[in-house]
C-alpha positions as CSV (number, residue, x, y, z in Angstrom):
1,N,3.4,-22.0,-18.8
2,N,1.6,-19.7,-20.9
3,M,-0.8,-18.4,-18.0
4,P,0.4,-14.6,-18.3
5,F,-1.2,-14.3,-21.9
6,D,-4.2,-16.3,-20.9
7,P,-7.1,-14.0,-21.8
8,R,-9.1,-15.2,-18.6
9,T,-6.3,-13.5,-16.5
10,L,-7.4,-9.8,-18.0
11,L,-11.2,-11.3,-17.4
12,A,-10.7,-12.3,-13.8
13,V,-9.2,-9.0,-13.1
14,A,-11.4,-6.9,-14.9
15,A,-14.4,-8.6,-13.0
16,S,-12.8,-8.0,-9.8
17,F,-12.4,-4.5,-11.0
18,C,-16.2,-4.0,-11.9
19,L,-17.6,-5.9,-9.2
20,A,-15.9,-3.3,-6.5
21,L,-17.2,-0.6,-9.0
22,I,-20.6,-1.9,-8.6
23,L,-20.8,-2.9,-5.2
24,T,-18.9,0.0,-3.7
25,P,-21.7,2.3,-4.1
26,L,-24.4,0.0,-3.1
27,V,-22.5,-0.5,0.5
28,R,-21.8,3.2,0.8
29,A,-25.9,3.6,0.1
30,F,-26.8,1.2,2.6
31,A,-23.9,2.5,5.1
32,R,-25.4,5.8,4.6
33,R,-29.0,4.8,5.0
34,F,-28.3,2.6,8.6
35,G,-26.0,5.4,10.1
36,F,-22.6,3.5,9.5
37,V,-20.7,6.5,9.0
38,A,-17.2,8.0,10.2
39,V,-17.8,11.2,11.8
40,P,-14.5,13.7,11.3
41,K,-12.3,13.5,14.2
42,T,-8.8,15.0,14.7
43,D,-7.0,11.7,13.6
44,R,-9.0,11.7,10.5
45,W,-8.3,14.1,7.7
46,H,-11.9,14.1,6.4
47,K,-14.3,16.9,6.4
48,K,-17.6,15.3,6.4
49,P,-19.1,12.3,7.7
50,T,-17.6,9.5,5.5
51,A,-19.5,6.1,4.8
52,M,-17.8,3.2,6.3
53,L,-17.7,-0.8,5.5
54,G,-16.1,-0.4,1.9
55,G,-14.3,-3.5,2.9
56,V,-17.7,-5.0,2.0
57,A,-17.5,-4.4,-1.5
58,I,-13.4,-5.3,-1.6
59,W,-14.2,-8.5,0.3
60,L,-17.1,-9.8,-2.2
61,A,-15.4,-8.8,-5.5
62,V,-12.2,-10.8,-4.3
63,V,-14.1,-13.5,-2.9
64,I,-16.8,-13.8,-6.0
65,T,-13.9,-13.5,-8.6
66,S,-11.6,-15.8,-7.0
67,S,-14.4,-18.6,-6.4
68,T,-15.9,-18.1,-10.0
69,F,-12.4,-18.5,-11.9
70,S,-11.7,-21.7,-9.5
71,L,-8.0,-20.5,-8.5
72,H,-6.1,-23.2,-6.8
73,I,-2.8,-22.2,-5.4
74,V,-0.6,-23.6,-2.3
75,Y,-2.1,-22.2,0.8
76,G,-4.9,-20.3,-1.0
77,K,-7.7,-21.8,0.5
78,Q,-6.1,-21.3,4.4
79,I,-5.4,-17.5,3.2
80,L,-9.1,-17.0,2.0
81,L,-10.3,-18.5,4.8
82,A,-8.4,-16.7,7.0
83,S,-8.7,-13.4,5.9
84,T,-12.5,-13.9,5.4
85,F,-12.4,-14.6,9.1
86,L,-10.9,-11.3,9.9
87,F,-12.8,-9.5,7.5
88,F,-15.7,-10.7,9.8
89,V,-14.0,-9.9,12.9
90,G,-13.7,-6.5,11.4
91,L,-17.1,-6.1,10.5
92,V,-18.2,-6.7,14.0
93,D,-15.9,-4.1,14.9
94,D,-17.5,-1.5,12.3
95,L,-21.3,-2.5,13.5
96,L,-20.9,-3.0,16.9
97,H,-17.2,-1.6,18.0
98,I,-15.4,-4.2,20.1
99,K,-12.4,-3.5,22.3
100,P,-9.1,-3.5,20.7
101,Y,-7.9,-6.8,22.6
102,Q,-10.8,-8.7,21.1
103,K,-9.5,-7.6,17.9
104,L,-6.2,-8.7,18.6
105,I,-7.7,-12.2,19.8
106,G,-9.2,-12.2,16.4
107,Q,-6.0,-11.2,14.7
108,I,-3.9,-14.1,16.5
109,L,-6.6,-16.8,15.6
110,G,-6.2,-16.1,12.1
111,A,-2.5,-15.8,12.0
112,A,-2.4,-18.9,14.1
113,Y,-4.6,-20.9,11.4
114,V,-2.5,-20.1,8.3
115,V,0.7,-20.9,10.3
116,Y,-0.6,-23.9,11.5
117,Y,-1.3,-25.0,8.0
118,G,2.6,-24.2,7.0
119,L,3.0,-20.4,6.4
120,T,6.4,-19.1,8.1
121,L,9.0,-17.0,8.2
122,P,12.1,-19.2,7.8
123,W,14.3,-16.9,9.1
124,T,15.8,-19.1,12.1
125,S,16.5,-22.5,12.7
126,S,13.9,-22.8,15.2
127,M,10.3,-23.9,13.9
128,L,8.7,-22.1,16.9
129,V,10.8,-18.8,16.5
130,N,9.7,-18.8,12.5
131,M,6.1,-19.4,13.5
132,A,6.3,-16.9,16.0
133,L,8.0,-14.2,13.6
134,A,4.9,-15.3,11.3
135,I,2.4,-14.6,13.6
136,F,4.0,-11.1,14.5
137,W,4.2,-10.3,10.7
138,L,0.6,-11.1,10.0
139,I,-0.8,-9.1,13.1
140,G,1.8,-6.4,12.4
141,I,1.0,-6.0,8.5
142,T,-2.8,-6.3,9.5
143,N,-2.6,-3.3,12.0
144,A,-0.5,-1.3,9.9
145,I,-3.1,-1.1,7.0
146,N,-5.9,-0.8,9.7
147,L,-3.9,2.3,10.7
148,L,-3.4,3.9,7.4
149,D,-7.3,3.8,7.1
150,N,-7.5,7.4,8.1
151,M,-6.7,9.1,5.0
152,D,-8.4,9.5,1.7
153,G,-7.0,6.6,-0.7
154,L,-4.1,5.8,1.6
155,A,-4.7,2.2,2.7
156,S,-6.2,1.1,-0.4
157,G,-3.6,3.0,-2.5
158,I,-0.5,1.3,-0.6
159,A,-2.1,-2.2,-0.8
160,V,-2.7,-1.9,-4.5
161,I,0.8,-1.1,-4.8
162,A,1.8,-3.8,-2.4
163,A,-0.2,-6.5,-4.5
164,G,1.1,-5.2,-7.7
165,F,4.8,-5.6,-6.3
166,L,3.7,-9.2,-4.9
167,A,2.2,-10.0,-8.2
168,L,5.3,-9.3,-9.7
169,S,7.4,-11.5,-7.7
170,F,5.1,-14.3,-8.1
171,V,5.2,-13.8,-12.2
172,N,9.4,-13.6,-11.6
173,S,9.4,-17.1,-9.9
174,G,6.8,-18.7,-12.5
175,Q,3.9,-18.5,-9.9
176,Y,1.1,-17.0,-12.4
177,T,-1.9,-18.5,-10.6
178,E,-0.5,-16.9,-7.4
179,A,0.1,-13.4,-9.4
180,L,-3.3,-13.6,-10.9
181,I,-5.1,-14.0,-7.5
182,L,-3.1,-11.1,-6.1
183,L,-3.9,-9.2,-9.4
184,I,-7.5,-10.0,-8.9
185,F,-7.3,-8.5,-5.4
186,A,-5.6,-5.4,-6.8
187,G,-8.5,-5.1,-9.3
188,G,-11.1,-5.2,-6.3
189,L,-8.8,-2.6,-4.6
190,L,-8.8,-0.3,-7.3
191,G,-12.7,-0.4,-8.2
192,F,-13.1,0.7,-4.4
193,L,-10.3,3.3,-4.7
194,I,-12.4,5.4,-7.4
195,Y,-14.5,6.1,-4.6
196,N,-12.0,6.1,-1.8
197,S,-9.5,8.7,-3.5
198,N,-9.6,12.3,-2.4
199,P,-12.5,13.4,-1.3
200,A,-13.6,9.9,-0.3
201,S,-16.9,9.2,-0.3
202,I,-16.6,6.0,1.6
203,F,-13.8,4.0,3.7
204,M,-13.0,0.7,4.0
205,G,-13.6,0.5,7.6
206,D,-12.1,-2.5,9.9
207,C,-13.8,-4.8,7.8
208,G,-11.7,-3.8,4.8
209,S,-8.4,-2.8,6.3
210,M,-8.1,-6.3,8.3
211,F,-9.1,-8.5,5.2
212,V,-6.9,-6.5,3.2
213,G,-3.9,-6.3,5.5
214,F,-4.0,-10.0,6.5
215,F,-4.5,-11.4,2.6
216,L,-1.6,-9.2,1.8
217,A,0.6,-10.3,4.9
218,S,-0.2,-13.8,4.2
219,S,0.3,-13.7,0.5
220,A,3.8,-12.4,1.0
221,L,4.8,-15.7,3.3
222,I,3.8,-18.0,0.0
223,N,7.5,-18.0,-1.6
224,L,8.9,-18.0,2.0
225,S,6.9,-21.2,3.4
């Protein structure tokens, strides 16, 4: 499989990066214009009100690029659908501020969906326990990324590193399309990171952290399932 040296690979990653690079300032302008900004609080490390909704740019970059290059992987469709669902749950939270338990219900639904389609953590001999572990993992990682989105470049930086390592592990097992999707994802994050690194002019918001966290957590289960 000579996929790694296919010029389309580089093109896809560059496309995702450029899309995020172009879309992020547009989203930032929109967020500022309509007042979707994070006002400095004690638990956030930024000094001035910062635009939210950066996740919109990340999500668009990843979805547009992976559909344009029509990449098909096992569970790929389910992962993208569930991550998109969580993107919208996060977006509703960014715009309307829903309660934590309502977000959790959304996360459980997204996790249950991909687990139903076969993503699991095969650590025990009981299928039910494995499914429960997978749901716990998916929700845990999604919330971990969500909590990291309070420092400039932290959530996106860690997500880029995680996506890079996952892509490497896919390349090692000869799964080049899976690796490419993670590199497209990393490309979108990098394009956003340029505006999100210190001093950040935009945060990814819940729509970003929920999408990014869930996408990473579910991609990590592909090889195990």
